[in-house]
C-alpha positions in Angstrom: 115.0 54.4 111.5 116.7 54.7 114.6 115.9 53.4 117.6 114.2 55.6 120.2 112.0 56.9 122.6 111.2 60.1 123.8 107.8 60.0 125.4 106.3 57.6 127.8 102.5 58.3 128.2 100.4 57.2 131.0 96.6 57.6 130.9 95.5 58.5 134.2 92.0 58.3 135.7 92.8 61.6 137.8 95.1 63.8 136.9 95.1 65.8 139.9 96.0 62.6 142.0 98.7 61.6 139.8 100.0 65.2 140.0 99.9 64.9 144.0 101.9 60.9 143.8 104.7 62.3 141.3 105.5 65.8 142.1 104.4 65.8 146.0 104.7 62.2 146.7 108.0 61.2 145.2 109.5 64.8 144.5 109.4 64.7 140.8 109.5 68.2 139.0 106.9 69.4 136.1 108.4 70.3 133.0 105.1 71.5 131.7 101.5 71.2 133.0 98.5 71.5 131.0 94.7 71.2 131.4 95.1 67.7 130.3 98.5 66.7 130.8 101.5 66.8 133.2 104.8 66.4 131.8 108.0 65.1 133.8 111.5 65.1 132.4 112.9 61.7 133.5 116.0 61.4 131.2 118.1 63.8 129.5 116.0 62.8 126.1 112.8 61.2 127.8 109.6 62.5 129.3 106.8 60.8 131.4 103.4 62.1 130.0 100.3 61.6 132.3 97.1 62.5 130.4 93.4 62.7 131.2 91.1 60.2 129.8 89.1 62.7 128.3 92.4 63.9 126.8 93.4 61.0 125.6 90.4 59.8 124.1 89.9 63.1 121.8 93.5 61.9 120.3 93.2 58.2 120.2 90.4 56.7 121.2 88.7 54.7 123.6 90.3 54.2 127.2 90.0 51.0 128.8 90.9 49.7 132.1 90.8 46.8 134.1 93.4 43.7 135.1 97.4 44.0 135.9 98.6 46.3 133.0 101.1 43.7 131.0 104.3 46.0 131.1 106.1 47.5 134.2 108.5 50.8 134.1 111.6 50.8 135.4 113.6 53.4 137.5 117.0 52.0 137.9 119.5 53.0 140.6 123.5 52.6 142.1 122.9 50.3 144.9 120.3 48.3 146.6 120.1 50.7 149.3 118.9 52.9 146.7 116.0 50.7 146.0 115.3 50.2 149.6 115.4 54.3 149.5 113.0 54.8 146.6 110.9 52.4 147.3 110.2 53.6 151.2 109.6 57.2 149.1 106.7 55.0 147.0 105.4 53.9 150.0 105.3 56.9 152.1 103.8 58.6 148.7 101.1 56.3 149.0 101.7 53.4 146.7 101.2 49.8 146.8 104.6 48.4 147.6 106.3 45.0 147.0 109.8 44.7 148.2 113.3 43.9 146.9 114.4 40.7 147.2 117.5 39.6 145.6 117.2 38.5 141.7 118.7 35.7 140.0 120.2 37.4 136.9 122.2 39.1 139.8 120.2 42.4 140.5 118.5 43.4 143.3 114.6 44.7 143.0 111.2 45.7 143.8 108.2 47.1 142.9 105.5 49.8 143.5 102.4 50.3 142.0 101.0 54.1 141.3 97.0 54.9 142.2 96.8 54.3 138.4 98.0 50.9 138.6 100.9 51.1 136.6 103.8 49.2 137.9 107.1 50.7 138.4 110.4 48.5 138.9 113.6 49.8 141.4 116.2 48.3 140.3 119.8 47.6 140.9 121.8 46.1 138.0 125.3 45.2 138.5 125.7 44.5 135.1 125.9 46.9 131.8 123.1 46.9 129.5 124.1 47.3 126.2 126.8 49.7 126.8 125.1 51.9 129.0 125.9 52.0 132.6 122.6 52.3 135.3 122.6 54.9 136.4 
């Protein structure tokens, strides 16, 4: 099997609130909008899908919430100044923001938390990873 990831789906408690945060607040553009889902192209072949709890429940079963989710999503940018700018945009959109700092691995990163508790890392990585240079 070829390693590939095409969709990241986040189950959200309130799709209208998520829409306001990602589209109005962060300025992203919807690729598809349905009654139970909002899809945003976030890469050449990668889509962020925001799905209502009721829609998710119909396909995957019960949805649970609570605590700090054990993963993060990452948004890499070209410079430390870009990290700070993205975090400022997220803060203005209503996100809880953990300010950026220089990391021991050589990069500069900070975090924001969306309205449903999903944590996004915003990072400047000065090193190529797996032959991929960011951005």
